[in-house]
DODRENRO-288734 format. One record per residue (C-alpha): x, y, z. Coordinates in nm, 4 decimals. Layout:
<nodes>
NODE       c1       c2       c3
NODE        X        Y        Z
...
</nodes>
This chain:
<nodes>
NODE       c1       c2       c3
NODE  -1.0273   1.3873  -0.8392
NODE  -1.0229   1.0277  -0.8255
NODE  -0.8624   0.9321  -0.4692
NODE  -0.8584   0.5350  -0.5912
NODE  -0.6046   0.3150  -0.6200
NODE  -0.5759   0.1033  -1.0073
NODE  -0.4576  -0.2308  -1.0724
NODE  -0.1617  -0.1584  -1.3226
NODE  -0.2039  -0.3513  -1.6414
NODE   0.0650  -0.3888  -1.9268
NODE   0.0097  -0.5308  -2.2872
NODE   0.2450  -0.6647  -2.4905
NODE   0.2204  -0.8577  -2.8405
NODE   0.2601  -0.8906  -3.1693
NODE   0.2561  -0.6158  -3.4660
NODE   0.0766  -0.8454  -3.7122
NODE  -0.2636  -1.0210  -3.5778
NODE  -0.4441  -1.0786  -3.8582
NODE  -0.7574  -0.8462  -3.9897
NODE  -0.9692  -1.1989  -3.9504
NODE  -0.8361  -1.2369  -3.5928
NODE  -0.9113  -0.8649  -3.4540
NODE  -1.2713  -0.9011  -3.3512
NODE  -1.1991  -1.2794  -3.1110
NODE  -0.9133  -1.0595  -3.0194
NODE  -1.1086  -0.7618  -2.9108
NODE  -1.3762  -0.9730  -2.7670
NODE  -1.1077  -1.1783  -2.5197
NODE  -0.9247  -0.8586  -2.4256
NODE  -1.2818  -0.6935  -2.3317
NODE  -1.4077  -0.9951  -2.1171
NODE  -1.0471  -0.9616  -1.8884
NODE  -1.1443  -0.5633  -1.8316
NODE  -1.4780  -0.6861  -1.7195
NODE  -1.4015  -1.0185  -1.5367
NODE  -1.1828  -0.7798  -1.3219
NODE  -1.4044  -0.5601  -1.2760
NODE  -1.6801  -0.7791  -1.1891
NODE  -1.4473  -0.9073  -0.9968
NODE  -1.3175  -0.6446  -0.8192
NODE  -1.5703  -0.3462  -0.8582
NODE  -1.3524  -0.0603  -0.6313
NODE  -1.0766  -0.0802  -0.8474
NODE  -0.9634   0.1577  -1.1663
NODE  -0.7388   0.0093  -1.4188
NODE  -0.4138   0.1747  -1.5616
NODE  -0.3324   0.0791  -1.8837
NODE   0.0549   0.0987  -1.9939
NODE   0.0778   0.0574  -2.3411
NODE   0.3758   0.1716  -2.5783
NODE   0.0868   0.1964  -2.8526
NODE   0.3262  -0.0052  -3.1063
NODE   0.1482  -0.1548  -3.4096
NODE  -0.0684  -0.4348  -3.3802
NODE  -0.1385  -0.5725  -2.9816
NODE  -0.0466  -0.2221  -2.7957
NODE  -0.2955  -0.0115  -3.0150
NODE  -0.5603  -0.2874  -3.0169
NODE  -0.5566  -0.3312  -2.6400
NODE  -0.5644   0.0527  -2.5884
NODE  -0.8591   0.1013  -2.8087
NODE  -1.0505  -0.1603  -2.5794
NODE  -0.9682   0.0178  -2.2604
NODE  -1.0426   0.3979  -2.3708
NODE  -1.3885   0.2574  -2.5578
NODE  -1.5011   0.0625  -2.2083
NODE  -1.4155   0.3873  -2.0500
NODE  -1.6615   0.5715  -2.2472
NODE  -1.9460   0.3188  -2.2095
NODE  -2.1537   0.4720  -1.9439
NODE  -2.2670   0.0928  -1.8578
NODE  -1.8558   0.0306  -1.7401
NODE  -1.8566   0.1902  -1.4259
NODE  -1.5136   0.1333  -1.3474
NODE  -1.2097   0.4607  -1.5272
NODE  -0.9471   0.3382  -1.7390
NODE  -0.6680   0.5545  -1.7745
NODE  -0.3966   0.5178  -2.0215
NODE  -0.0066   0.5347  -1.9804
NODE   0.2125   0.5226  -2.2743
NODE   0.5702   0.4680  -2.2006
NODE   0.7758   0.5503  -2.4852
NODE   1.0975   0.4509  -2.5867
NODE   1.3442   0.7397  -2.5796
NODE   1.2306   1.1587  -2.5030
NODE   0.9870   1.3165  -2.7791
NODE   1.2667   1.5649  -2.8215
NODE   1.5049   1.3506  -2.9490
NODE   1.3280   1.1991  -3.2064
NODE   0.9436   1.2450  -3.2532
NODE   0.9012   1.1551  -3.6337
NODE   1.0158   0.7744  -3.5335
NODE   0.7818   0.7212  -3.1956
NODE   0.4984   0.5843  -3.4169
NODE   0.7620   0.2938  -3.5084
NODE   0.5208   0.1270  -3.7622
NODE   0.1474   0.1555  -3.8919
NODE  -0.0272   0.5054  -3.9236
NODE   0.1240   0.7656  -3.7463
NODE  -0.2482   0.9001  -3.7010
NODE  -0.4024   0.6533  -3.4557
NODE  -0.0594   0.6323  -3.3134
NODE  -0.1228   1.0462  -3.1974
NODE  -0.4790   0.9865  -3.1653
NODE  -0.4341   0.6879  -2.8752
NODE  -0.1167   0.9140  -2.7299
NODE  -0.3378   1.2343  -2.7382
NODE  -0.5865   1.0863  -2.4930
NODE  -0.2977   0.9167  -2.2524
NODE  -0.3047   1.0262  -1.8863
NODE   0.0403   1.0004  -1.8503
NODE   0.3339   0.9612  -2.0485
NODE   0.6309   0.8541  -1.9697
NODE   0.9860   0.8884  -2.1530
NODE   1.2428   0.6183  -2.1149
NODE   1.5845   0.7363  -2.0381
NODE   1.8534   0.6835  -2.3526
NODE   2.0878   0.3457  -2.2565
NODE   2.3825   0.4404  -2.1288
NODE   2.6032   0.5008  -2.4305
NODE   2.3350   0.5492  -2.7123
NODE   2.3535   0.9011  -2.8309
NODE   2.0478   1.1064  -2.9612
NODE   2.2245   1.1069  -3.3060
NODE   2.2027   0.6729  -3.2760
NODE   1.8380   0.6666  -3.2004
NODE   1.8082   0.9121  -3.4961
NODE   2.0146   0.6693  -3.7639
NODE   2.0485   0.3175  -3.5816
NODE   1.7623   0.0604  -3.5881
NODE   1.9859  -0.1150  -3.3510
NODE   2.0379   0.1414  -3.1006
NODE   1.6144   0.1549  -3.0714
NODE   1.5741  -0.1906  -3.0507
NODE   1.7774  -0.1118  -2.7103
NODE   1.5403   0.1671  -2.5848
NODE   1.2150  -0.0419  -2.6972
NODE   1.3559  -0.3019  -2.4736
NODE   1.3887  -0.1291  -2.2141
NODE   1.0414  -0.0199  -2.2338
NODE   0.9260  -0.3673  -2.2414
NODE   1.1511  -0.4132  -1.9241
NODE   0.9461  -0.1092  -1.7883
NODE   0.6297  -0.2716  -1.8508
NODE   0.6975  -0.5820  -1.7096
NODE   0.8561  -0.4208  -1.3840
NODE   0.5571  -0.1920  -1.3551
NODE   0.2812  -0.4190  -1.4400
NODE   0.0466  -0.6411  -1.1583
NODE  -0.0711  -0.8467  -1.4753
NODE  -0.0141  -0.8899  -1.8158
NODE  -0.2231  -0.8819  -2.1295
NODE   0.0109  -1.0990  -2.3984
NODE  -0.1085  -1.1190  -2.7779
NODE   0.0899  -1.4054  -2.8638
NODE   0.1222  -1.7042  -3.0465
NODE   0.2478  -1.9180  -2.7838
NODE   0.6201  -1.9826  -2.9334
NODE   0.9561  -1.8903  -2.7020
NODE   1.1938  -1.9642  -2.8976
NODE   1.3542  -1.8238  -3.0858
NODE   1.2665  -1.5456  -2.7908
NODE   1.1311  -1.2305  -2.9674
NODE   1.0362  -0.8798  -2.7997
NODE   0.6700  -1.0508  -2.7710
NODE   0.8324  -1.3827  -2.5643
NODE   1.1122  -1.1976  -2.3874
NODE   0.8308  -0.9831  -2.1852
NODE   0.6012  -1.2271  -2.0975
NODE   0.9584  -1.4218  -1.9346
NODE   1.0323  -1.1001  -1.7665
NODE   0.6947  -1.0974  -1.6049
NODE   0.6771  -1.4564  -1.4781
NODE   0.9973  -1.4664  -1.3940
NODE   1.0901  -1.0982  -1.2905
NODE   1.2786  -0.7798  -1.4967
NODE   1.5868  -0.6660  -1.4193
NODE   1.5519  -0.3046  -1.3615
NODE   1.8664  -0.1371  -1.4274
NODE   1.7383   0.2199  -1.3823
NODE   1.6098   0.1031  -1.0044
NODE   1.9285   0.1789  -0.7904
NODE   1.8020   0.0169  -0.4892
NODE   1.7348  -0.3094  -0.6503
NODE   2.0537  -0.5507  -0.5559
NODE   2.0788  -0.9570  -0.6388
NODE   1.9173  -1.0677  -0.2698
NODE   1.5690  -0.8795  -0.3631
NODE   1.3282  -1.1314  -0.4534
NODE   1.1869  -1.0594  -0.8527
NODE   0.8572  -0.9411  -0.8885
NODE   0.6296  -1.1395  -1.1089
NODE   0.2802  -1.1513  -1.2070
NODE   0.0522  -1.3129  -1.4143
NODE   0.0130  -1.3147  -1.7755
NODE  -0.3147  -1.3162  -1.9384
NODE  -0.2408  -1.4939  -2.2632
NODE  -0.5045  -1.4439  -2.5643
NODE  -0.3780  -1.6678  -2.8991
NODE  -0.2428  -1.4899  -3.1954
NODE  -0.2353  -1.7595  -3.5075
NODE   0.0072  -1.6772  -3.7167
NODE   0.1903  -1.8900  -3.9723
NODE   0.4323  -2.1215  -3.7243
NODE   0.1565  -2.1030  -3.4867
NODE   0.0131  -2.4639  -3.3722
NODE  -0.2803  -2.5787  -3.6311
NODE  -0.5031  -2.6163  -3.2775
NODE  -0.4353  -2.2272  -3.1945
NODE  -0.7461  -2.0138  -3.2120
NODE  -0.7858  -1.6732  -3.2267
NODE  -0.8943  -1.5044  -2.8865
NODE  -0.8738  -1.7985  -2.6682
NODE  -0.7481  -1.6991  -2.3556
NODE  -0.4698  -1.8694  -2.0769
NODE  -0.3371  -1.7355  -1.7489
NODE   0.0041  -1.8427  -1.7094
NODE   0.1415  -1.7711  -1.3888
NODE   0.4512  -1.7170  -1.2317
NODE   0.7131  -1.9481  -1.2250
NODE   0.9034  -1.8611  -0.9088
NODE   0.9512  -1.5841  -0.6461
NODE   0.7023  -1.4487  -0.3729
NODE   0.5273  -1.7606  -0.1925
NODE   0.4580  -1.8935  -0.5716
NODE   0.7055  -2.1637  -0.6217
NODE   0.7209  -2.4141  -0.8810
NODE   0.5775  -2.6933  -0.6614
NODE   0.2919  -2.4993  -0.5579
NODE  -0.0235  -2.6249  -0.6819
NODE  -0.2434  -2.3369  -0.8874
NODE  -0.5064  -2.2607  -0.6628
NODE  -0.2298  -2.1437  -0.4220
NODE  -0.0938  -1.9351  -0.6479
NODE  -0.4218  -1.7986  -0.7732
NODE  -0.5328  -1.7458  -0.3908
NODE  -0.2171  -1.5244  -0.3684
NODE  -0.2583  -1.2904  -0.5936
NODE  -0.6315  -1.3027  -0.5574
NODE  -0.5701  -1.1750  -0.1889
NODE  -0.3515  -0.8746  -0.2911
NODE  -0.5605  -0.7266  -0.5477
NODE  -0.8415  -0.7681  -0.2586
NODE  -0.6454  -0.5914   0.0044
NODE  -0.6401  -0.3094  -0.2734
NODE  -0.9897  -0.3022  -0.3837
NODE  -1.1107  -0.3326  -0.0158
NODE  -0.9184  -0.0169   0.0336
NODE  -1.0844   0.1463  -0.2055
NODE  -1.4205   0.0390  -0.1218
NODE  -1.3123   0.2217   0.2541
NODE  -1.2195   0.5308   0.1237
NODE  -1.5405   0.5556  -0.0736
NODE  -1.7152   0.6245   0.2017
NODE  -1.9628   0.9254   0.1383
NODE  -1.9876   1.0273   0.5131
NODE  -1.9536   1.3561   0.6627
NODE  -1.7286   1.2576   0.9402
NODE  -1.4897   1.0777   0.6764
NODE  -1.4541   1.3615   0.4518
NODE  -1.3924   1.5564   0.7501
NODE  -1.0733   1.3620   0.8468
NODE  -0.9863   1.3563   0.4823
NODE  -0.9427   1.7417   0.4672
NODE  -0.7899   1.7609   0.7931
NODE  -0.5248   1.5266   0.6938
NODE  -0.4519   1.7499   0.3859
NODE  -0.4084   2.0548   0.5549
NODE  -0.1616   1.8360   0.7908
NODE   0.0458   1.8355   0.4906
NODE  -0.0066   2.1406   0.3167
NODE  -0.3148   2.4247   0.3893
NODE  -0.5978   2.4635   0.2303
NODE  -0.5153   2.7750   0.0699
NODE  -0.1896   2.6498  -0.0853
NODE  -0.3962   2.3048  -0.2106
NODE  -0.4985   2.4883  -0.5360
NODE  -0.1734   2.6245  -0.6175
NODE  -0.0377   2.2137  -0.6523
NODE   0.0520   2.0753  -1.0220
NODE  -0.2279   1.7872  -1.0601
NODE   0.0368   1.5257  -1.0078
NODE   0.0801   1.6438  -0.6742
NODE  -0.2963   1.6892  -0.5848
NODE  -0.3565   1.3584  -0.6561
NODE  -0.0957   1.2076  -0.4295
NODE  -0.1876   1.4938  -0.1866
NODE  -0.5990   1.3390  -0.2046
NODE  -0.4684   0.9843  -0.1772
NODE  -0.2161   1.0353   0.1253
NODE  -0.5211   1.2025   0.3021
NODE  -0.7716   0.9392   0.2168
NODE  -0.5240   0.6531   0.2994
NODE  -0.4569   0.8531   0.6530
NODE  -0.8527   0.9058   0.7281
NODE  -0.8868   0.5043   0.6356
NODE  -0.6162   0.4461   0.8706
NODE  -0.7285   0.6094   1.1654
NODE  -1.0958   0.5425   1.1265
NODE  -1.0076   0.1595   1.1826
NODE  -0.7451   0.2465   1.4472
NODE  -1.0410   0.3779   1.6359
NODE  -1.2764   0.1042   1.5447
NODE  -1.0037  -0.1480   1.6728
NODE  -0.9054   0.0851   2.0178
NODE  -1.3074   0.0316   2.0697
NODE  -1.3389  -0.3054   2.0198
NODE  -1.0047  -0.3708   2.2409
NODE  -1.1752  -0.2037   2.5223
NODE  -1.4832  -0.3755   2.4507
NODE  -1.3058  -0.7288   2.5084
NODE  -1.1616  -0.6296   2.8051
NODE  -1.4965  -0.4744   2.9348
NODE  -1.6985  -0.8149   2.8627
NODE  -1.4561  -1.0310   3.0009
NODE  -1.3859  -0.8522   3.2813
NODE  -1.7428  -0.8079   3.4084
NODE  -1.8106  -1.2294   3.2741
NODE  -1.5534  -1.2739   3.5567
NODE  -1.6496  -1.0911   3.8290
NODE  -2.0135  -1.2236   3.7813
NODE  -1.8968  -1.5567   3.7990
NODE  -1.6612  -1.4722   4.1175
NODE  -1.9959  -1.3440   4.2840
NODE  -2.2177  -1.6682   4.2400
NODE  -1.9193  -1.8853   4.3198
NODE  -1.8156  -1.7011   4.6285
NODE  -2.1437  -1.4716   4.7570
NODE  -2.4476  -1.5062   4.5488
NODE  -2.5117  -1.8591   4.5119
NODE  -2.8945  -1.8972   4.4834
NODE  -2.8343  -1.6177   4.2003
NODE  -2.8442  -1.8053   3.8950
NODE  -2.8603  -1.5235   3.6983
NODE  -2.5103  -1.4505   3.7559
NODE  -2.4136  -1.7338   3.5921
NODE  -2.6103  -1.6557   3.3046
NODE  -2.5045  -1.3187   3.2860
NODE  -2.1433  -1.4729   3.2994
NODE  -2.2587  -1.6908   2.9746
NODE  -2.4085  -1.3761   2.8075
NODE  -2.0771  -1.1541   2.8556
NODE  -1.8663  -1.4469   2.7592
NODE  -2.0218  -1.4927   2.4880
NODE  -2.0493  -1.1513   2.3383
NODE  -1.6654  -1.1062   2.4139
NODE  -1.6303  -1.3966   2.1920
NODE  -1.8532  -1.3084   1.9030
NODE  -1.7070  -0.9147   1.9401
NODE  -1.3973  -1.1117   1.8908
NODE  -1.4640  -1.3225   1.5614
NODE  -1.6512  -0.9786   1.4241
NODE  -1.3195  -0.8139   1.4775
NODE  -1.1133  -1.0528   1.3000
NODE  -1.3517  -1.0773   1.0368
NODE  -1.3478  -0.6904   0.9673
NODE  -0.9573  -0.6752   0.9605
NODE  -0.9705  -0.3545   1.1968
NODE  -0.6128  -0.4148   1.3201
NODE  -0.4455  -0.5255   1.0169
NODE  -0.6089  -0.2796   0.8142
NODE  -0.5031   0.0126   1.0406
NODE  -0.1476  -0.0970   1.0148
NODE  -0.1892  -0.1117   0.6499
NODE  -0.3309   0.2007   0.5750
NODE  -0.1070   0.4023   0.8146
NODE   0.1959   0.2321   0.6051
NODE   0.0697   0.3360   0.2725
NODE  -0.0713   0.6875   0.3987
NODE   0.3506   0.6857   0.5610
NODE   0.4776   0.5651   0.2346
NODE   0.2413   0.8015   0.0306
NODE   0.3437   1.0999   0.2237
NODE   0.7325   1.0653   0.1735
NODE   0.6478   1.0072  -0.1948
NODE   0.4700   1.3456  -0.1522
NODE   0.7309   1.5363  -0.0593
NODE   1.0115   1.3780  -0.2681
NODE   0.8262   1.4849  -0.5829
NODE   0.7461   1.8339  -0.4298
NODE   1.1479   1.8729  -0.3716
NODE   1.1939   1.7818  -0.7420
NODE   1.3301   1.4425  -0.6134
NODE   1.2845   1.1796  -0.9318
NODE   1.2413   0.8693  -0.6799
NODE   0.9966   0.6251  -0.6020
NODE   0.8954   0.4858  -0.2778
NODE   0.8036   0.0972  -0.4173
NODE   1.1620   0.0577  -0.4980
NODE   1.2532   0.1717  -0.1172
NODE   0.9807   0.0317   0.0959
NODE   0.9035  -0.3162   0.2290
NODE   1.1655  -0.4547   0.0010
NODE   1.2400  -0.7300   0.1928
NODE   0.8720  -0.8156   0.3271
NODE   0.6217  -1.0129   0.1333
NODE   0.3304  -1.1690   0.1183
NODE   0.0282  -1.0006   0.2590
NODE   0.2410  -0.7115   0.2389
NODE   0.2949  -0.6832  -0.1173
NODE  -0.0258  -0.5108  -0.1961
NODE   0.1178  -0.1906  -0.0042
NODE   0.3934  -0.1593  -0.2717
NODE   0.1842  -0.2249  -0.5862
NODE  -0.0481   0.0563  -0.4489
NODE   0.2297   0.3341  -0.4026
NODE   0.3917   0.1959  -0.7729
NODE   0.0484   0.2742  -0.9394
NODE  -0.0181   0.5902  -0.7357
NODE   0.3615   0.6799  -0.8437
NODE   0.2909   0.5943  -1.1856
NODE   0.0858   0.8447  -1.2369
NODE   0.3030   1.1384  -1.1110
NODE   0.6325   1.0101  -1.2456
NODE   0.6667   1.2114  -1.5531
NODE   0.8141   1.6101  -1.4574
NODE   0.6613   1.8101  -1.6998
NODE   0.9346   2.1475  -1.8067
NODE   0.6711   2.3734  -1.6419
NODE   0.6868   2.2135  -1.3090
NODE   1.0621   2.1331  -1.3335
NODE   1.1250   2.5701  -1.4180
NODE   0.9180   2.6034  -1.1177
NODE   1.1326   2.3791  -0.9012
NODE   1.4309   2.5632  -1.0069
NODE   1.3239   2.8898  -0.9364
NODE   1.1217   2.8496  -0.6254
NODE   1.3709   2.6096  -0.4635
NODE   1.3825   2.7833  -0.1273
NODE   1.0236   2.8377  -0.1244
NODE   0.9983   2.4578  -0.1946
NODE   1.2435   2.3786   0.0941
NODE   1.1174   2.6446   0.3492
NODE   0.7164   2.4728   0.2878
NODE   0.8830   2.1056   0.3076
NODE   1.0655   2.2213   0.6524
NODE   0.7706   2.3481   0.7914
NODE   0.4765   2.1013   0.6705
NODE   0.7169   1.7925   0.7080
NODE   1.0245   1.7947   0.9177
NODE   0.8892   2.0671   1.1838
NODE   0.5273   1.8795   1.1968
NODE   0.6833   1.5449   1.2214
NODE   0.9387   1.6721   1.4556
NODE   0.6801   1.8349   1.7189
NODE   0.4192   1.5450   1.6758
NODE   0.6875   1.2789   1.7898
NODE   0.8043   1.5055   2.0546
NODE   0.4832   1.5252   2.1825
NODE   0.3329   1.1781   2.0885
NODE   0.6659   0.9884   2.2905
NODE   0.5527   1.2312   2.5840
NODE   0.2037   1.1422   2.5718
NODE   0.2733   0.7603   2.5284
NODE   0.5155   0.7716   2.8307
NODE   0.3138   0.8909   3.0608
NODE   0.0215   0.6695   2.9510
NODE   0.2846   0.3646   3.0456
NODE   0.3387   0.5041   3.3992
NODE  -0.0485   0.5390   3.4810
NODE  -0.1178   0.1805   3.3481
NODE   0.2245   0.1275   3.5842
NODE   0.0764   0.2938   3.8545
NODE  -0.2768   0.1006   3.8246
NODE  -0.1193  -0.2180   3.8027
NODE   0.1088  -0.1757   4.1421
NODE  -0.2359  -0.0328   4.2690
NODE  -0.3883  -0.3662   4.1919
NODE  -0.1616  -0.5774   4.2829
NODE  -0.0777  -0.4281   4.6323
NODE  -0.4321  -0.4392   4.6706
NODE  -0.4665  -0.7875   4.6117
NODE  -0.1728  -0.8652   4.8425
NODE  -0.3130  -0.6349   5.1108
NODE  -0.6414  -0.8296   5.1166
NODE  -0.5163  -1.1240   5.0667
NODE  -0.2838  -1.1072   5.4279
NODE  -0.6450  -0.9389   5.5732
NODE  -0.8043  -1.2330   5.4692
NODE  -0.5556  -1.5386   5.5955
NODE  -0.5392  -1.3205   5.9508
NODE  -0.9337  -1.3496   5.9299
NODE  -0.9297  -1.7118   5.8528
NODE  -0.6462  -1.8211   6.0850
NODE  -0.8671  -1.6385   6.4051
NODE  -1.2014  -1.7818   6.2915
NODE  -1.1019  -2.0540   6.0915
NODE  -1.3330  -1.9615   5.8196
NODE  -1.2510  -1.8062   5.4437
NODE  -1.3986  -1.4532   5.4460
NODE  -1.5912  -1.5112   5.0766
NODE  -1.6020  -1.1208   5.0519
NODE  -1.2321  -1.0387   5.0757
NODE  -1.2108  -1.3845   4.8375
NODE  -1.4100  -1.1985   4.5829
NODE  -1.2194  -0.8794   4.6108
NODE  -0.8903  -0.9881   4.6021
NODE  -0.9531  -1.2061   4.3004
NODE  -1.1097  -0.8926   4.1071
NODE  -0.8013  -0.6856   4.2205
NODE  -0.5432  -0.9249   4.1306
NODE  -0.7749  -1.0047   3.7717
NODE  -0.7793  -0.6065   3.7451
NODE  -0.4310  -0.5652   3.7184
NODE  -0.3701  -0.9087   3.5441
NODE  -0.6490  -0.7241   3.2801
NODE  -0.4612  -0.3686   3.3172
NODE  -0.1047  -0.5476   3.2623
NODE  -0.2339  -0.7722   2.8967
NODE  -0.4282  -0.4090   2.7714
NODE  -0.0767  -0.2241   2.8541
NODE   0.1136  -0.4834   2.6641
NODE  -0.1221  -0.4712   2.4005
NODE  -0.1223  -0.1161   2.3829
NODE   0.2348  -0.1067   2.3379
NODE   0.2950   0.2185   2.5560
NODE   0.6727   0.1961   2.6142
NODE   0.7354   0.0362   2.3238
NODE   0.6194   0.3117   2.1365
NODE   0.7473   0.6113   2.3282
NODE   1.0744   0.4846   2.2790
NODE   1.0169   0.4641   1.9035
NODE   0.8818   0.8521   1.9332
NODE   1.1574   0.9504   2.0858
NODE   1.4216   0.8151   1.8280
NODE   1.2401   0.9560   1.5493
NODE   1.2352   1.2804   1.7237
NODE   1.6026   1.2618   1.7296
NODE   1.6325   1.1569   1.3730
NODE   1.3809   1.4669   1.2359
NODE   1.5296   1.6946   1.4624
NODE   1.8864   1.6440   1.2613
NODE   1.7078   1.6459   0.9738
NODE   1.5700   1.9544   1.0559
NODE   1.8750   2.1289   1.2158
NODE   2.0864   2.0630   0.8549
NODE   1.8438   2.0957   0.6084
NODE   1.7567   2.4761   0.7817
NODE   2.1370   2.5113   0.7364
NODE   2.1446   2.4140   0.3755
NODE   1.8593   2.6251   0.2682
NODE   2.0191   2.9290   0.4110
NODE   2.3329   2.8924   0.2538
NODE   2.1315   2.7846  -0.1047
NODE   2.2955   2.4770  -0.0629
NODE   1.9820   2.2891  -0.2641
NODE   2.1562   1.9826  -0.3587
NODE   2.2626   1.9151  -0.0301
NODE   1.9010   1.9821   0.0769
NODE   1.7902   1.7436  -0.1680
NODE   2.0086   1.4790  -0.0552
NODE   1.8679   1.5308   0.3018
NODE   1.4940   1.5150   0.1874
NODE   1.5904   1.1356   0.0277
NODE   1.7534   1.0251   0.3419
NODE   1.4852   1.1769   0.6070
NODE   1.2833   0.9852   0.3275
NODE   1.4217   0.6706   0.3547
NODE   1.5452   0.6121   0.7253
NODE   1.0853   0.7186   0.7653
NODE   1.0113   0.4095   0.5424
NODE   1.2794   0.2010   0.7435
NODE   1.1422   0.2798   1.0314
NODE   0.7927   0.2427   0.9368
NODE   0.8660  -0.0909   0.7919
NODE   1.0073  -0.2035   1.1352
NODE   0.6766  -0.0994   1.2968
NODE   0.4478  -0.2845   0.9973
NODE   0.6513  -0.6085   1.1002
NODE   0.6637  -0.5410   1.4851
NODE   0.2758  -0.4965   1.5004
NODE   0.1252  -0.6725   1.2411
NODE   0.0808  -0.9629   1.3714
NODE  -0.0493  -0.8511   1.7312
NODE  -0.4599  -0.9165   1.6939
NODE  -0.6944  -0.8084   1.9472
NODE  -0.7041  -1.1269   2.0974
NODE  -0.9283  -1.2661   2.3831
NODE  -0.8040  -1.1152   2.7306
NODE  -0.7146  -1.3820   2.9436
NODE  -0.7016  -1.2553   3.3832
NODE  -0.5730  -1.4540   3.6323
</nodes>
C-alpha cells in the first residue's frame, strides 16, 4: 500500500480539440508528467479530471497510459469529481461525447467525489434544467481549482468573454472561493498555483497559435507571489514547496528494518495490529501515511538531538584544550592543534546538520503526522471534515507544503461509501469507544507522562547549572585568597574556574535549546484539554448522544491542530547553533 504523498494536478480545457491537434497536445501533456517525474522522482500524481469530453478525457487517457508504462516509474491515480450524486441523474453525467469513453475512464478511477447540490437546486432541476446543471459544473471547476497544486489547461488563450475554462484558470491563478469550506473567511489568503497552458487553436484564436505549445502561467498574487516579484522568485517558491514533498517521500522510502519497525510501532499506537485489517482501505491509507510521517519525524529528531549533543561536546572539549594550553601546558602545542581540530569539527558538523535540515524536517514531519492523526480519527468518527481547511491557515510560505500534503492524502479518502456510512451508523458506540481509548486516552496519558518527564529534566539541568556556577564562584574566591596571600595567580584554579563557568553556560544554553520547561508547560495544557474531552466524550457515549460525541471529537481535533500550529511557529526557527560558552 502506497505511503507516498502525491502532487494534485487538475485539468480543464475545451471540449472540441480538433483531431489534427490531438497528437501534439497529447505529446505536450505527456511531457508535463515526465518533466515533473524527472524533477521530483519520489513523488506520485493524483489527476483531478471530471472526464468531460475533450480536454478532461485526453489528459486522463495520457495519465493512465503513463501509469501502465513500465518505463514510467511514478504512480498516477485518477480522481474524478462528478457534478452531482450519481443517484440524482447518472445518465447526464457524461455530458457530451461517447458514454462508453466516460464509463471506461470512470471505472479506472481510484476515487470518485460527488459534488453536493448547490443550495436551492433540486434533483428534479438537475434532470430538467440545463441552467441548474451548469451551476453544478461550475462547482466542479471551483473544486478542481481549490485542490490543484498545478493545473493543466488545454486552452485557446482567450479570456474574454470568460467561459468555463478561462474561469477555472482565473481561479487557479487568483484563488477560488470555496463556499463548501465553512472555515474560510475573507481574511484567508487565497491559495493559488501555476497553470500549464497547452495551446489549442480554434476558429477565433490568434493565427500564430500552434497546437501543443506550452506556457506556464503563474499566480498574479497571493502567498509570496506578489505581482512585483520576478518570475524566478515565484518559480523558486513552488519548487521549494514541491521539493519538500519529494524530500518527505524519499525519507519515508527507507527500507531498513529499524525504520519499518518504527512505522509498525506508530501504527500500533493508533490502532492495534489485530484491528488494522478491519479498517476500510481509505482508513488504512491514512494510517499508513501517518505512521510513515511519525516514524520519519522520530528519525530526524534523534539525528537532530545527536547533532546538538555532538556540537556541545566538540565545543566543550575545544575550550578545555585551549584553556589548558594558555594557562598550564603552554609547551604542549598539540593542545592548540586539538583546539583547532575540535572547533573546526564543530563548525563542520553544524554545516552538515544545517544542510541535512534535521531540525526543520523533525518539526515539519511531526506537524504532518499530527494533522494526519486528526484526519484519521475524524474520518473514523464519520466526520466529513478536511484538516487542511483548519490547519496552518494563517501560516504560509515554507509550511505550505504541509497543507498540500494533508490535502492530497485526504482527497483519496474523502468519499464515504454507503457501506462505510452504514457501518459507522451501526457501530457508533464501538467506534467512539475505540477513539476514546486509542486517541483521547492515549494522548491524555502521553501528555501527563511527558509533562512530568520534561519538568524533572528541567529541574536536573537547573541543578547542574546552579552547581557549576557555585563551583565557579567558590573556586574564584579561593583563587582570590591565594592571590592576595602569595601575590601570584594560580593557573590551575584559573582553568578550573573557567571550565566551571563555561560548563554552566553550556548547560544553560543546552537547556534553553531543548526548552524542557516550555515543553512541560505546553504538555500540561494539552493534558488539561484531553482530560476535559475524555470526561465529556465518555458521558456522551454512555448516554448514546453520538452527535454530541462527534462534536467533541471535532472540537478536540481543531484545538489539537491549533496547539500544534503554535508549537511549529515557535519551534521551527530555533535552528541548532554552535554553542557560545562564557
